[in-house]
PASEBA-1860 file (N, C-alpha, C; in nm, 3 decimals):
! residues 83
1> MTAFLPDG> -1.269/-0.515/-1.224/-1.058/-0.542/-1.152/-1.090/-0.388/-1.227 ~ -1.023/-0.252/-1.131/-1.001/-0.131/-1.210/-0.863/-0.161/-1.221 ~ -0.807/-0.117/-1.344/-0.699/-0.069/-1.414/-0.563/-0.058/-1.342 ~ -0.536/-0.077/-1.218/-0.442/-0.015/-1.165/-0.459/-0.156/-1.098 ~ -0.460/-0.222/-1.028/-0.457/-0.367/-0.969/-0.415/-0.430/-1.096 ~ -0.342/-0.596/-0.955/-0.366/-0.652/-1.137/-0.390/-0.760/-1.091 ~ -0.458/-0.818/-1.269/-0.567/-0.855/-1.286/-0.543/-0.952/-1.159 ~ -0.656/-1.005/-1.152/-0.676/-1.186/-0.996/-0.608/-1.080/-0.905
9> YEAPKSVS> -0.593/-0.994/-0.828/-0.508/-0.928/-0.713/-0.724/-0.957/-0.629 ~ -0.668/-0.999/-0.518/-0.780/-0.940/-0.396/-0.709/-0.922/-0.284 ~ -0.823/-0.842/-0.208/-0.707/-0.781/-0.143/-0.749/-0.840/0.032 ~ -0.645/-0.937/0.102/-0.612/-0.986/0.224/-0.686/-0.987/0.329 ~ -0.759/-1.137/0.395/-0.866/-1.092/0.461/-0.864/-0.974/0.614 ~ -0.761/-0.986/0.610/-0.712/-0.940/0.768/-0.721/-0.731/0.767 ~ -0.782/-0.747/0.836/-0.784/-0.549/0.916/-0.676/-0.480/0.924 ~ -0.700/-0.355/0.810/-0.533/-0.297/0.819/-0.570/-0.113/0.893
17> FYTKFEDG> -0.483/-0.100/0.933/-0.547/0.037/0.947/-0.372/0.157/0.914 ~ -0.382/0.079/0.806/-0.200/0.180/0.743/-0.275/0.372/0.711 ~ -0.362/0.329/0.640/-0.428/0.416/0.617/-0.621/0.501/0.684 ~ -0.604/0.552/0.680/-0.710/0.621/0.790/-0.815/0.689/0.711 ~ -0.964/0.703/0.681/-0.990/0.742/0.675/-1.092/0.809/0.787 ~ -1.098/0.951/0.781/-1.272/0.968/0.933/-1.409/0.942/0.796 ~ -1.507/0.848/0.883/-1.641/0.888/0.851/-1.740/1.048/0.815 ~ -1.763/1.028/0.699/-1.797/1.151/0.665/-1.692/1.256/0.665
25> EKVKLRIL> -1.574/1.232/0.626/-1.462/1.293/0.566/-1.520/1.292/0.434 ~ -1.469/1.423/0.342/-1.486/1.387/0.259/-1.309/1.443/0.155 ~ -1.320/1.362/0.052/-1.161/1.328/0.084/-1.149/1.311/-0.050 ~ -1.113/1.384/-0.234/-1.124/1.411/-0.305/-0.930/1.390/-0.390 ~ -0.910/1.277/-0.481/-0.848/1.188/-0.477/-0.763/1.169/-0.602 ~ -0.722/1.179/-0.708/-0.636/1.137/-0.815/-0.552/1.022/-0.833 ~ -0.576/0.882/-0.868/-0.490/0.828/-0.883/-0.447/0.872/-1.033 ~ -0.281/0.888/-1.035/-0.239/0.913/-1.161/-0.105/0.808/-1.152
33> PSGLEDRN> -0.096/0.855/-1.355/-0.008/0.686/-1.388/0.113/0.650/-1.299 ~ 0.136/0.551/-1.264/0.269/0.469/-1.305/0.408/0.517/-1.367 ~ 0.306/0.489/-1.515/0.453/0.520/-1.624/0.517/0.343/-1.589 ~ 0.457/0.215/-1.531/0.490/0.111/-1.583/0.385/0.117/-1.641 ~ 0.433/-0.018/-1.775/0.338/-0.043/-1.828/0.238/-0.123/-1.824 ~ 0.214/-0.244/-1.774/0.105/-0.330/-1.710/0.029/-0.255/-1.553 ~ 0.093/-0.218/-1.482/-0.007/-0.121/-1.364/0.000/-0.011/-1.332 ~ -0.046/0.067/-1.240/-0.029/0.205/-1.210/-0.048/0.102/-1.034
41> CITGFEYF> 0.011/-0.021/-0.949/-0.070/-0.019/-0.780/0.039/-0.128/-0.829 ~ 0.128/-0.075/-0.717/0.217/-0.177/-0.694/0.106/-0.210/-0.490 ~ 0.132/-0.365/-0.537/0.100/-0.438/-0.405/0.205/-0.539/-0.318 ~ 0.155/-0.571/-0.205/0.230/-0.625/-0.113/0.297/-0.604/0.013 ~ 0.416/-0.647/0.065/0.350/-0.644/0.253/0.486/-0.622/0.351 ~ 0.489/-0.543/0.413/0.593/-0.503/0.483/0.632/-0.481/0.645 ~ 0.723/-0.488/0.707/0.744/-0.523/0.751/0.898/-0.386/0.814 ~ 0.897/-0.365/0.925/0.962/-0.278/0.959/1.104/-0.379/1.126
49> EETEDGKK> 1.237/-0.332/1.020/1.335/-0.430/1.160/1.370/-0.290/1.221 ~ 1.411/-0.318/1.331/1.573/-0.193/1.373/1.691/-0.254/1.347 ~ 1.800/-0.170/1.296/1.937/-0.133/1.239/2.011/-0.119/1.414 ~ 2.107/-0.123/1.351/2.176/-0.150/1.481/2.243/-0.018/1.473 ~ 2.174/0.123/1.409/2.198/0.300/1.450/2.080/0.274/1.468 ~ 1.976/0.264/1.498/1.883/0.261/1.628/1.740/0.273/1.531 ~ 1.803/0.264/1.417/1.704/0.363/1.304/1.625/0.221/1.165 ~ 1.462/0.270/1.210/1.392/0.073/1.117/1.378/0.195/1.029
57> TPIRSTQT> 1.448/0.111/0.947/1.392/-0.025/0.742/1.306/-0.073/0.741 ~ 1.308/-0.052/0.663/1.151/-0.143/0.576/1.159/-0.271/0.510 ~ 1.127/-0.386/0.549/1.141/-0.511/0.497/0.983/-0.504/0.383 ~ 1.055/-0.506/0.254/0.981/-0.548/0.185/0.886/-0.675/0.089 ~ 0.818/-0.713/0.044/0.773/-0.841/-0.050/0.627/-0.809/-0.138 ~ 0.649/-0.856/-0.253/0.518/-0.921/-0.365/0.439/-1.004/-0.269 ~ 0.466/-1.158/-0.181/0.473/-1.226/-0.131/0.447/-1.203/0.033 ~ 0.386/-1.263/0.072/0.342/-1.319/0.253/0.450/-1.324/0.303
65> MKNINEKH> 0.515/-1.271/0.450/0.708/-1.346/0.501/0.645/-1.405/0.643 ~ 0.505/-1.384/0.621/0.487/-1.478/0.729/0.527/-1.435/0.902 ~ 0.573/-1.253/0.886/0.604/-1.232/1.025/0.441/-1.146/1.087 ~ 0.507/-1.148/1.205/0.329/-1.145/1.298/0.387/-0.982/1.316 ~ 0.385/-0.870/1.245/0.434/-0.703/1.168/0.395/-0.690/1.131 ~ 0.388/-0.796/0.987/0.423/-0.714/0.858/0.260/-0.708/0.855 ~ 0.224/-0.582/0.724/0.131/-0.514/0.722/0.056/-0.577/0.591 ~ -0.068/-0.520/0.471/-0.046/-0.529/0.317/-0.094/-0.405/0.214
73> FWAFKVYN> 0.018/-0.386/0.123/0.018/-0.254/0.134/-0.084/-0.224/-0.009 ~ -0.076/-0.121/-0.077/-0.145/-0.063/-0.157/0.041/0.040/-0.275 ~ 0.053/0.041/-0.295/0.128/0.183/-0.339/0.107/0.244/-0.483 ~ 0.083/0.383/-0.510/-0.010/0.438/-0.625/-0.013/0.554/-0.593 ~ 0.054/0.631/-0.746/0.060/0.786/-0.682/-0.132/0.853/-0.711 ~ -0.080/0.975/-0.633/-0.197/1.056/-0.577/-0.168/1.178/-0.584 ~ -0.278/1.279/-0.671/-0.292/1.374/-0.608/-0.455/1.385/-0.570 ~ -0.387/1.501/-0.446/-0.509/1.466/-0.311/-0.532/1.615/-0.375
81> HNL> -0.665/1.613/-0.390/-0.752/1.768/-0.429/-0.773/1.830/-0.289 ~ -0.773/1.841/-0.198/-0.842/1.872/-0.010/-0.646/1.960/-0.013 ~ -0.519/1.943/-0.109/-0.436/2.032/-0.014/-0.415/2.118/-0.129
END
């Protein structure tokens, strides 16, 4: 396993369309240090709920919440060389 994911990490079996890369598209990214001593990547699950004022707010957890709308995510700092 690479240095930016926690030991024993396994991606969920479901398909996620949160981040999309086009076939044949060349993207040069560099994963940057997070400042956390033990890992550079945060993983978890998230879904959005609508608040009373009509805005959407994220609900996040490190473990699945069994919500039909939740998505698995990876969060880490990157530098996009293409921008």
